[in-house]
N, C-alpha and C positions, 0 to 999 in steps of 0.2 A: 583377450578373446572377444574383442569388439563389443563388450558389454553383454554377451550372451551367457546364460547359465550352462552348466555341463549337461543338464537334461535337454536343453535346446540343441546343443551340439550333437548329442547322440541321435536325436530325432532327425537332424539335418543329414547326418552320415547315413542313417538307415534309408532315408528318402532318396539320397544320392545313389546309393547302391542299387536300389530297385529301379530308379530312373535310368541308371547306367545300363542295367541289364536290358531294359526295354529299348533304349537307344541302340545298343550293340546289336540286338536281335533285328531291329529295323534296318540297320546298315547292312547286315549280312544278307537279309532277304532282298533288299534293294540292289545290293552289289551283285548277287547271284542273278537277279532278273535282267540286269543290264550287262552281265558278264564282265564285271570289274575284276582285275587281278587281286589276289589276297593282300599284297602289300598296300594297294590303293584303298582297299576296304579298311585295313588297319589304321591308315592315316586318317581316313574319313571318320572312323569311330573315335579316335583320339580327339580330333577337332570338335566333334559333336559333344563329347564328354566335357571338354574344356569349356565350351560355350555354355553347357548346362551348369558347370561348377562355379564359374566366375560370379554370376549374379547371386547364387545361393550363399557362397562363403564370403563374398566381398561385402555384401550389404550388411551394415551394422544393425543390430537389433534396435528397435525404437527405444530411445532414451527414457528412462523412468522419469515421470514428472517430478520436478523439484518442488518440494513443499514451500510455497511462498504465501505470505500473508497478503490478502487482497490490498490494493493500494489505499483503500478507504477504511481498512480495519483500524482498531485502536492500537496506538503505539504507546506502550507504557515506558516512561522514562524513569519511573521509580516504583518500588514495591508498594509505597504508601503515598501516592500523590496528594498534594494539598490543593493544586490548581488543575482544573481540567480545561484544556484548550481545544476548541472545535472550530473548524473552518469549512466553508462550503465547497471548496475546490482545491485540488492539488496545486493549482496556480497561485493560490494565496500563500503558499508555504514560503516563498521568497521574502515576502514582507514579514510574515509571522516568525521567521527565524530570529528577528530582533527581540521579539517577546521571549522566546525560549532562552536566548543568550542572557537577557536581563534577569530572568528568574534564576538561571544557573549561577550568575554572578552573586546573587544574594542567598544562594543555598536553598532555594525553594524547590521541592520536588513537584513534578508535574507530569501530565500525560497529554497525548495529542490524538485527536480523532479528525479524520477528513470525511465529512458526510454532509450531504445537501438536505436542507429542510424541505425542499420541493421534490427532489428525485428520490430521497431515501428517508421519508418521514418516520417510518417504523424504527429504523436504526437510531435516528436522533432521539426518538421517544424513549426507546429502551435505555440508551446511554444516559440521557438526562435524568430519567426517573431513578436510576440506580446510583447517582453520584453521591448523594448525602449518606447513603448506607455504606458506601465504601470509604468514607472519611474525607472526601474532597470538600473543601471549604469555599472556594471561589471558582467561577466559570468565566472564561474569556472566549467570546464567540466572534469570529471574523467572517464577513461575507460581503459580496458586492452586488450591484444592481438592485433587484427587489430583495433586499437583504433582510429576510425575516428570520434568519437563524437564531439570533439572540432572543427575539421575542418568543419563538417556539420553545427554545430551551427554558426560558423563564417560566413558561406555562407549565412545565413538567417538574420543576425543582423549586424547593424553598430557598436555595442558595442564591447569593447575589451574583448577578450576571453583568459582565462588562462587555460591551459591544465594540468591535473595531470595524468601522466602515472601510471597505476597500476602494481604492481609486479605480475608476473605470474609464474606458476609452470614449464612452458615449457622453456622459455628463460630468466627467472628472471626479466622480465619487459623491456628488451631491445627491444622486439617486440613492446610493447606499446609506448616506447619512440620514436622509429624511425617512427612509424605511425603518431605520433603527431607533431614531429618537421619538417618533410619533407613536408611542405605546399607549394603549388605553389605560384608564385609571384602574389601579389595583394590580397591574402587572408591570412594575418598573424595570427598566434596563438602563444601566449607566452607559454612557457613550463617550468615547474619546475622539480625538481628531481623525480625519481621514488618513488612513495608513498609520495611525498612532499606536503601533504595536508596543513600543517601549513604554509609553505612558500606561497602557493597559497592564503591563507587568508590574510597574511601580504601584499603580492603584491597587492591584491584587495584593501586593506586599503590605501596603498600608492597611488594608482590610484585615489581613492575617495578623498584623502587628497590634491590633486592638486586644487580642487575647494571647498572643505569642510574643513575648519580649524580644526574642532573638531576631525576629523579622522587623520589629520596630527599630531595633538597633541597626539593622542592615539599611533601612530607609534613612535613618539619621546619618549614617556614614555616607550614603549616596549624596544626600543634600550637602553634607560638609565638603565632599569632594567637588561638587559643582560650584560651591561658594569659593573654593580655593583655586579653581581653574581660571 
């Protein structure tokens, strides 16, 4: 039924009936005025009704909006994430997928947020301030250019923050790197190499491994595999 409810169809039929009566009356009056024969008036009335009916019944009702999470909302990869990944732009996702894959390979639950420290400071603040209370242990922040995201997150959470500077077309990522490593005293942010998403995940696992033996074992297994390759 083209996505319409039965109530909408009833309303359309009623409107069409009343509209049809008005159109028929107008055709009869016009036909009488110009002395059209009755068959001609009948044909004219049918054509007018068909013209009226087609757009009314052919046009589908507006589709109900599909509930979709905004592109920059939090994506939970686990009910109890231990690592929070945040990136300043959706375009950073291509690089940060390596971080996600590495965490998954070591069995570390995580969550992802896309939010800019400059365009969405309130959202970053709310997310970062609530991390420790939700059981997250380590934060990985990726950003490019004036990459203040890691530092902003570090200002709002007592958790260790690992920054991933994104490679840029302007300065090759040097701008991102310097923005992340030049933190003021008292607000440290660890920083890996430009586009070093995998190392960020491994460092997060090493931090978790200081209190969680299973993740220390995962890191040891990773190092063993690299040594044997």
